[in-house]
MIROVEX-48932 format. One record per residue (C-alpha): residue in one letter; x, z, y; residue number from 1. Coordinates in Angstrom, 2 decimals. Layout:
BEGIN
{res=A | px=X | pz=Z | py=Y | n=NUM}
...
***
This chain:
BEGIN
{res=M | px=0.01 | pz=-0.10 | py=0.05 | n=1}
{res=L | px=2.82 | pz=0.90 | py=2.39 | n=2}
{res=L | px=4.46 | pz=-2.49 | py=1.76 | n=3}
{res=L | px=1.17 | pz=-4.31 | py=2.64 | n=4}
{res=V | px=0.87 | pz=-2.32 | py=5.91 | n=5}
{res=I | px=4.33 | pz=-3.16 | py=6.91 | n=6}
{res=C | px=3.70 | pz=-6.88 | py=6.18 | n=7}
{res=A | px=0.56 | pz=-6.79 | py=8.06 | n=8}
{res=A | px=2.51 | pz=-5.55 | py=11.06 | n=9}
{res=L | px=4.99 | pz=-8.41 | py=10.54 | n=10}
{res=F | px=2.16 | pz=-11.03 | py=10.52 | n=11}
{res=V | px=0.97 | pz=-9.65 | py=13.93 | n=12}
{res=L | px=4.42 | pz=-9.86 | py=15.36 | n=13}
{res=T | px=4.89 | pz=-13.41 | py=13.96 | n=14}
{res=E | px=1.51 | pz=-14.55 | py=15.47 | n=15}
{res=Q | px=2.78 | pz=-13.20 | py=18.96 | n=16}
{res=T | px=6.08 | pz=-15.00 | py=18.70 | n=17}
{res=Y | px=4.80 | pz=-18.57 | py=17.82 | n=18}
{res=D | px=2.63 | pz=-20.88 | py=19.75 | n=19}
{res=Q | px=0.40 | pz=-21.83 | py=16.72 | n=20}
{res=T | px=-0.54 | pz=-20.07 | py=13.62 | n=21}
{res=A | px=-2.75 | pz=-20.83 | py=10.44 | n=22}
{res=S | px=-3.46 | pz=-18.05 | py=8.04 | n=23}
{res=C | px=-5.61 | pz=-17.11 | py=5.14 | n=24}
{res=L | px=-6.13 | pz=-14.26 | py=2.67 | n=25}
{res=M | px=-4.99 | pz=-15.36 | py=-0.90 | n=26}
{res=K | px=-7.52 | pz=-14.63 | py=-3.62 | n=27}
{res=I | px=-7.38 | pz=-14.78 | py=-7.48 | n=28}
{res=H | px=-8.73 | pz=-18.10 | py=-8.98 | n=29}
{res=N | px=-12.32 | pz=-17.75 | py=-10.02 | n=30}
{res=E | px=-12.35 | pz=-14.03 | py=-9.19 | n=31}
{res=G | px=-12.10 | pz=-13.89 | py=-5.46 | n=32}
{res=T | px=-9.95 | pz=-10.64 | py=-5.59 | n=33}
{res=E | px=-7.84 | pz=-10.52 | py=-2.50 | n=34}
{res=I | px=-4.10 | pz=-10.16 | py=-3.09 | n=35}
{res=G | px=-2.48 | pz=-10.65 | py=0.33 | n=36}
{res=R | px=-2.07 | pz=-13.07 | py=3.09 | n=37}
{res=V | px=-0.06 | pz=-16.28 | py=3.83 | n=38}
{res=T | px=0.74 | pz=-17.50 | py=7.24 | n=39}
{res=F | px=2.23 | pz=-20.67 | py=8.68 | n=40}
{res=S | px=3.53 | pz=-20.30 | py=12.27 | n=41}
{res=S | px=4.95 | pz=-22.88 | py=14.63 | n=42}
{res=T | px=6.33 | pz=-23.47 | py=18.11 | n=43}
{res=P | px=6.50 | pz=-27.33 | py=17.76 | n=44}
{res=G | px=9.91 | pz=-28.73 | py=18.38 | n=45}
{res=E | px=11.57 | pz=-25.45 | py=18.28 | n=46}
{res=K | px=11.01 | pz=-23.23 | py=15.31 | n=47}
{res=Q | px=8.69 | pz=-22.53 | py=12.44 | n=48}
{res=R | px=8.04 | pz=-19.84 | py=9.83 | n=49}
{res=V | px=6.24 | pz=-19.38 | py=6.42 | n=50}
{res=L | px=5.35 | pz=-15.89 | py=5.47 | n=51}
{res=L | px=3.83 | pz=-14.65 | py=2.27 | n=52}
{res=A | px=2.90 | pz=-10.96 | py=1.31 | n=53}
{res=F | px=0.99 | pz=-10.47 | py=-2.02 | n=54}
{res=Q | px=0.34 | pz=-7.52 | py=-4.35 | n=55}
{res=H | px=-1.23 | pz=-7.91 | py=-7.77 | n=56}
{res=P | px=-0.26 | pz=-6.91 | py=-11.38 | n=57}
{res=R | px=-0.11 | pz=-10.61 | py=-12.52 | n=58}
{res=L | px=2.79 | pz=-11.30 | py=-10.10 | n=59}
{res=N | px=6.03 | pz=-11.38 | py=-11.96 | n=60}
{res=G | px=9.01 | pz=-13.44 | py=-11.70 | n=61}
{res=E | px=9.01 | pz=-16.79 | py=-9.83 | n=62}
{res=H | px=5.69 | pz=-18.47 | py=-8.80 | n=63}
{res=G | px=5.63 | pz=-21.97 | py=-7.38 | n=64}
{res=F | px=3.55 | pz=-22.24 | py=-4.14 | n=65}
{res=H | px=2.26 | pz=-25.57 | py=-2.48 | n=66}
{res=V | px=-0.09 | pz=-26.74 | py=0.14 | n=67}
{res=H | px=-2.75 | pz=-28.77 | py=-1.44 | n=68}
{res=T | px=-4.86 | pz=-31.65 | py=0.22 | n=69}
{res=L | px=-8.43 | pz=-30.17 | py=0.24 | n=70}
{res=P | px=-10.10 | pz=-26.90 | py=1.22 | n=71}
{res=V | px=-11.44 | pz=-24.65 | py=-1.49 | n=72}
{res=A | px=-15.01 | pz=-25.63 | py=-2.26 | n=73}
{res=E | px=-17.81 | pz=-23.37 | py=-1.14 | n=74}
{res=G | px=-19.80 | pz=-21.46 | py=-3.60 | n=75}
{res=G | px=-17.12 | pz=-19.51 | py=-5.53 | n=76}
{res=H | px=-13.31 | pz=-19.39 | py=-5.43 | n=77}
{res=D | px=-12.38 | pz=-22.23 | py=-7.68 | n=78}
{res=C | px=-8.86 | pz=-23.17 | py=-6.95 | n=79}
{res=S | px=-9.03 | pz=-26.51 | py=-8.89 | n=80}
{res=T | px=-11.22 | pz=-27.93 | py=-6.20 | n=81}
{res=A | px=-8.29 | pz=-28.20 | py=-3.74 | n=82}
{res=G | px=-7.08 | pz=-31.47 | py=-5.05 | n=83}
{res=G | px=-3.35 | pz=-32.49 | py=-5.47 | n=84}
{res=H | px=-0.21 | pz=-31.68 | py=-3.39 | n=85}
{res=F | px=-0.57 | pz=-32.69 | py=0.30 | n=86}
{res=N | px=1.56 | pz=-35.74 | py=0.45 | n=87}
{res=P | px=0.69 | pz=-37.78 | py=3.63 | n=88}
{res=H | px=3.82 | pz=-39.90 | py=3.36 | n=89}
{res=G | px=3.18 | pz=-41.13 | py=-0.15 | n=90}
{res=V | px=6.59 | pz=-40.10 | py=-1.46 | n=91}
{res=E | px=7.85 | pz=-38.58 | py=-4.87 | n=92}
{res=H | px=7.36 | pz=-35.01 | py=-5.23 | n=93}
{res=G | px=10.18 | pz=-32.79 | py=-3.74 | n=94}
{res=A | px=12.63 | pz=-35.34 | py=-2.27 | n=95}
{res=H | px=13.78 | pz=-32.99 | py=0.39 | n=96}
{res=H | px=16.66 | pz=-31.95 | py=2.67 | n=97}
{res=E | px=19.22 | pz=-31.27 | py=-0.21 | n=98}
{res=A | px=18.57 | pz=-34.51 | py=-1.95 | n=99}
{res=K | px=19.27 | pz=-36.38 | py=1.18 | n=100}
{res=H | px=22.42 | pz=-34.45 | py=1.89 | n=101}
{res=G | px=23.26 | pz=-34.28 | py=-2.03 | n=102}
{res=A | px=23.47 | pz=-38.08 | py=-1.98 | n=103}
{res=H | px=25.76 | pz=-38.11 | py=1.01 | n=104}
{res=H | px=28.11 | pz=-35.54 | py=-0.15 | n=105}
{res=G | px=28.08 | pz=-36.85 | py=-3.63 | n=106}
{res=A | px=29.29 | pz=-40.43 | py=-2.50 | n=107}
{res=H | px=31.70 | pz=-38.98 | py=0.06 | n=108}
{res=H | px=33.20 | pz=-36.37 | py=-2.17 | n=109}
{res=G | px=33.00 | pz=-38.42 | py=-5.35 | n=110}
{res=A | px=34.89 | pz=-41.25 | py=-3.63 | n=111}
{res=K | px=37.52 | pz=-38.88 | py=-2.37 | n=112}
{res=H | px=37.89 | pz=-36.67 | py=-5.33 | n=113}
{res=G | px=36.55 | pz=-38.47 | py=-8.22 | n=114}
{res=A | px=39.89 | pz=-39.60 | py=-9.62 | n=115}
{res=K | px=41.37 | pz=-36.15 | py=-9.48 | n=116}
{res=H | px=38.47 | pz=-34.32 | py=-11.12 | n=117}
{res=G | px=37.85 | pz=-37.25 | py=-13.47 | n=118}
{res=A | px=41.41 | pz=-37.15 | py=-14.80 | n=119}
{res=K | px=41.17 | pz=-33.48 | py=-15.39 | n=120}
{res=H | px=37.59 | pz=-33.17 | py=-16.72 | n=121}
{res=G | px=36.01 | pz=-36.47 | py=-17.19 | n=122}
{res=A | px=37.26 | pz=-37.25 | py=-20.70 | n=123}
{res=H | px=36.35 | pz=-33.73 | py=-22.05 | n=124}
{res=H | px=32.76 | pz=-33.47 | py=-20.59 | n=125}
{res=G | px=31.85 | pz=-37.26 | py=-20.92 | n=126}
{res=V | px=29.17 | pz=-39.10 | py=-19.02 | n=127}
{res=E | px=26.20 | pz=-37.32 | py=-20.68 | n=128}
{res=H | px=27.51 | pz=-33.85 | py=-19.88 | n=129}
{res=G | px=28.39 | pz=-34.82 | py=-16.38 | n=130}
{res=A | px=24.88 | pz=-36.33 | py=-15.81 | n=131}
{res=H | px=23.34 | pz=-33.21 | py=-17.12 | n=132}
{res=H | px=25.20 | pz=-30.80 | py=-14.82 | n=133}
{res=G | px=24.73 | pz=-33.30 | py=-11.88 | n=134}
{res=A | px=21.08 | pz=-33.17 | py=-12.27 | n=135}
{res=K | px=21.02 | pz=-29.38 | py=-12.78 | n=136}
{res=H | px=23.06 | pz=-28.54 | py=-9.89 | n=137}
{res=G | px=22.65 | pz=-31.51 | py=-7.58 | n=138}
{res=A | px=20.38 | pz=-29.76 | py=-5.04 | n=139}
{res=Q | px=23.33 | pz=-27.57 | py=-4.08 | n=140}
{res=A | px=25.78 | pz=-29.43 | py=-2.12 | n=141}
{res=E | px=28.93 | pz=-27.68 | py=-3.42 | n=142}
{res=H | px=27.99 | pz=-28.05 | py=-7.10 | n=143}
{res=G | px=26.58 | pz=-31.58 | py=-6.45 | n=144}
{res=A | px=29.94 | pz=-32.75 | py=-5.23 | n=145}
{res=H | px=31.80 | pz=-31.06 | py=-7.96 | n=146}
{res=H | px=29.70 | pz=-32.25 | py=-10.80 | n=147}
{res=G | px=28.99 | pz=-35.60 | py=-9.29 | n=148}
{res=A | px=32.67 | pz=-36.23 | py=-8.98 | n=149}
{res=K | px=33.19 | pz=-35.70 | py=-12.69 | n=150}
{res=H | px=30.45 | pz=-38.35 | py=-13.42 | n=151}
{res=E | px=31.69 | pz=-40.66 | py=-10.75 | n=152}
{res=A | px=35.22 | pz=-40.70 | py=-12.39 | n=153}
{res=M | px=33.52 | pz=-42.45 | py=-15.24 | n=154}
{res=N | px=30.94 | pz=-44.42 | py=-13.57 | n=155}
{res=G | px=32.04 | pz=-44.88 | py=-9.92 | n=156}
{res=A | px=31.13 | pz=-43.01 | py=-6.72 | n=157}
{res=K | px=28.13 | pz=-45.30 | py=-6.09 | n=158}
{res=H | px=26.51 | pz=-44.58 | py=-9.42 | n=159}
{res=G | px=27.37 | pz=-40.90 | py=-9.56 | n=160}
{res=A | px=25.80 | pz=-40.29 | py=-6.05 | n=161}
{res=M | px=22.77 | pz=-42.33 | py=-6.95 | n=162}
{res=D | px=22.19 | pz=-40.21 | py=-10.27 | n=163}
{res=V | px=22.39 | pz=-37.02 | py=-8.24 | n=164}
{res=A | px=20.13 | pz=-38.21 | py=-5.56 | n=165}
{res=M | px=17.56 | pz=-39.62 | py=-7.91 | n=166}
{res=D | px=17.33 | pz=-36.65 | py=-10.16 | n=167}
{res=V | px=17.16 | pz=-34.17 | py=-7.38 | n=168}
{res=A | px=14.73 | pz=-36.25 | py=-5.29 | n=169}
{res=M | px=12.21 | pz=-36.30 | py=-7.87 | n=170}
{res=H | px=11.29 | pz=-32.71 | py=-7.22 | n=171}
{res=G | px=13.86 | pz=-30.40 | py=-5.83 | n=172}
{res=A | px=12.01 | pz=-28.19 | py=-3.39 | n=173}
{res=H | px=13.70 | pz=-25.03 | py=-4.15 | n=174}
{res=Q | px=13.56 | pz=-21.76 | py=-2.12 | n=175}
{res=E | px=17.10 | pz=-21.94 | py=-0.76 | n=176}
{res=A | px=16.49 | pz=-25.28 | py=0.98 | n=177}
{res=A | px=12.78 | pz=-26.01 | py=1.37 | n=178}
{res=G | px=13.48 | pz=-27.93 | py=4.54 | n=179}
{res=G | px=14.22 | pz=-31.45 | py=5.45 | n=180}
{res=P | px=12.40 | pz=-34.23 | py=7.15 | n=181}
{res=A | px=8.57 | pz=-34.22 | py=6.55 | n=182}
{res=A | px=8.71 | pz=-37.95 | py=5.61 | n=183}
{res=S | px=11.34 | pz=-37.23 | py=2.73 | n=184}
{res=H | px=9.10 | pz=-35.10 | py=0.36 | n=185}
{res=H | px=5.72 | pz=-33.82 | py=-0.37 | n=186}
{res=V | px=5.13 | pz=-31.95 | py=2.96 | n=187}
{res=G | px=3.25 | pz=-29.24 | py=0.98 | n=188}
{res=D | px=6.20 | pz=-28.35 | py=-1.37 | n=189}
{res=F | px=7.88 | pz=-25.07 | py=-0.86 | n=190}
{res=G | px=9.47 | pz=-24.08 | py=-3.97 | n=191}
{res=N | px=9.02 | pz=-20.69 | py=-5.53 | n=192}
{res=A | px=8.24 | pz=-17.15 | py=-4.22 | n=193}
{res=I | px=9.77 | pz=-14.35 | py=-6.21 | n=194}
{res=A | px=7.73 | pz=-11.36 | py=-7.25 | n=195}
{res=R | px=9.13 | pz=-8.06 | py=-8.18 | n=196}
{res=D | px=6.94 | pz=-5.28 | py=-9.73 | n=197}
{res=G | px=3.72 | pz=-6.87 | py=-8.63 | n=198}
{res=F | px=4.76 | pz=-7.57 | py=-5.04 | n=199}
{res=V | px=5.71 | pz=-10.77 | py=-3.20 | n=200}
{res=F | px=7.22 | pz=-10.78 | py=0.14 | n=201}
{res=H | px=8.55 | pz=-14.35 | py=1.02 | n=202}
{res=Q | px=9.77 | pz=-15.62 | py=4.28 | n=203}
{res=I | px=11.11 | pz=-19.12 | py=5.19 | n=204}
{res=D | px=12.35 | pz=-19.82 | py=8.75 | n=205}
{res=Y | px=12.97 | pz=-23.26 | py=10.30 | n=206}
{res=T | px=14.94 | pz=-24.14 | py=13.33 | n=207}
{res=V | px=14.80 | pz=-27.63 | py=14.84 | n=208}
{res=G | px=18.47 | pz=-28.65 | py=15.52 | n=209}
{res=Q | px=21.83 | pz=-28.50 | py=13.96 | n=210}
{res=G | px=23.41 | pz=-25.64 | py=12.20 | n=211}
{res=I | px=24.32 | pz=-24.09 | py=8.86 | n=212}
{res=D | px=21.50 | pz=-23.35 | py=6.40 | n=213}
{res=H | px=21.28 | pz=-19.91 | py=4.77 | n=214}
{res=T | px=19.00 | pz=-18.41 | py=2.42 | n=215}
{res=R | px=15.99 | pz=-17.80 | py=4.87 | n=216}
{res=N | px=16.65 | pz=-20.21 | py=7.60 | n=217}
{res=H | px=17.02 | pz=-23.98 | py=7.54 | n=218}
{res=Y | px=17.92 | pz=-26.34 | py=10.26 | n=219}
{res=V | px=15.72 | pz=-29.39 | py=10.36 | n=220}
{res=E | px=15.75 | pz=-32.68 | py=12.40 | n=221}
{res=E | px=12.06 | pz=-32.36 | py=13.08 | n=222}
{res=D | px=9.12 | pz=-29.98 | py=12.60 | n=223}
{res=R | px=8.93 | pz=-29.10 | py=8.80 | n=224}
{res=F | px=5.16 | pz=-29.08 | py=9.06 | n=225}
{res=V | px=2.39 | pz=-29.43 | py=11.64 | n=226}
{res=L | px=-0.72 | pz=-27.28 | py=12.40 | n=227}
{res=E | px=-2.55 | pz=-29.80 | py=14.72 | n=228}
{res=G | px=-3.63 | pz=-33.38 | py=14.16 | n=229}
{res=D | px=-4.49 | pz=-35.39 | py=10.96 | n=230}
{res=K | px=-1.42 | pz=-34.13 | py=9.03 | n=231}
{res=S | px=-2.06 | pz=-30.43 | py=9.83 | n=232}
{res=F | px=-2.01 | pz=-27.76 | py=7.13 | n=233}
{res=R | px=-5.07 | pz=-26.23 | py=8.75 | n=234}
{res=G | px=-8.02 | pz=-26.69 | py=6.58 | n=235}
{res=R | px=-6.02 | pz=-27.26 | py=3.47 | n=236}
{res=T | px=-5.46 | pz=-24.85 | py=0.51 | n=237}
{res=V | px=-2.32 | pz=-22.97 | py=-0.30 | n=238}
{res=I | px=-2.05 | pz=-22.69 | py=-4.20 | n=239}
{res=L | px=0.15 | pz=-19.92 | py=-5.85 | n=240}
{res=H | px=0.81 | pz=-21.02 | py=-9.40 | n=241}
{res=V | px=1.09 | pz=-18.88 | py=-12.58 | n=242}
{res=G | px=4.52 | pz=-20.35 | py=-13.37 | n=243}
{res=T | px=7.95 | pz=-21.27 | py=-11.96 | n=244}
{res=D | px=8.36 | pz=-24.59 | py=-10.11 | n=245}
{res=D | px=11.16 | pz=-26.16 | py=-12.23 | n=246}
{res=L | px=12.40 | pz=-28.06 | py=-9.22 | n=247}
{res=G | px=12.06 | pz=-31.46 | py=-10.97 | n=248}
{res=L | px=14.73 | pz=-30.60 | py=-13.51 | n=249}
{res=G | px=12.43 | pz=-30.35 | py=-16.66 | n=250}
{res=G | px=13.04 | pz=-33.90 | py=-17.91 | n=251}
{res=D | px=9.34 | pz=-34.94 | py=-18.16 | n=252}
{res=E | px=6.75 | pz=-36.57 | py=-16.01 | n=253}
{res=G | px=5.06 | pz=-33.40 | py=-15.10 | n=254}
{res=S | px=8.33 | pz=-32.08 | py=-13.79 | n=255}
{res=R | px=8.87 | pz=-35.04 | py=-11.69 | n=256}
{res=K | px=5.46 | pz=-34.94 | py=-10.17 | n=257}
{res=T | px=4.55 | pz=-31.34 | py=-9.82 | n=258}
{res=G | px=7.46 | pz=-29.02 | py=-11.08 | n=259}
{res=N | px=5.35 | pz=-27.86 | py=-14.08 | n=260}
{res=A | px=4.43 | pz=-24.75 | py=-12.14 | n=261}
{res=G | px=1.45 | pz=-24.12 | py=-14.43 | n=262}
{res=N | px=-2.09 | pz=-23.00 | py=-13.79 | n=263}
{res=R | px=-3.43 | pz=-21.89 | py=-10.35 | n=264}
{res=L | px=-3.34 | pz=-18.29 | py=-10.01 | n=265}
{res=A | px=-4.55 | pz=-17.85 | py=-6.49 | n=266}
{res=C | px=-5.48 | pz=-19.78 | py=-3.50 | n=267}
{res=C | px=-6.89 | pz=-19.77 | py=0.14 | n=268}
{res=T | px=-7.74 | pz=-22.32 | py=2.89 | n=269}
{res=L | px=-5.66 | pz=-22.00 | py=5.97 | n=270}
{res=E | px=-7.68 | pz=-21.48 | py=9.15 | n=271}
***
């Protein structure tokens, strides 16, 4: 209870700090039991924040959360009525900031260091092993460059960078880098929120401009989302899934499209 009181105070402070906010009370699918609040806040062209605070016994581990296209239908609380992921740009699921930069770093560092790492590791790990690790770690620039380089020693910098970019771009919206240009991914993809002992407190900040990303703050070239206009989140549903968003690394069609996050645990329509 104390945590939720503290979180409520943080929501109030957030609403006072940003020019625009859209918020809703998250409720369990087909039950309507309230578990907490989610708020999207924005000062357009400057800064934005995503803030979640939930409490429920079924919260455990990582839960994928996304903004879906439609509002929850009236007459009950059926989260399945919210449609698919909000994707106004018609792109593949999750091709975000790290995928874009992963390709750049993979090509640059692969061309520069491919021969060195390939000579040491390429023969031992082989193309298949290098491709596996490139896909697994490609969303992280440091690992993407390192493992991409092994692969590129065998197949060339161009193909290594392409493999890393393709695999990561299919989904990839993980919590350490849920940023990037709005047109480069499903706008509604935000990776996973981590639950501990039935509680979730999850915050993501965005700053428009240039800088070094860290765990909770990401620098973006443009607003990560909008709260006004035809592409606004307002009037759309936030879904909290039962399972973990696998970031497109599951190796199947479901992973590439939705991250295999499982059934819809809770939802609410942003207002």
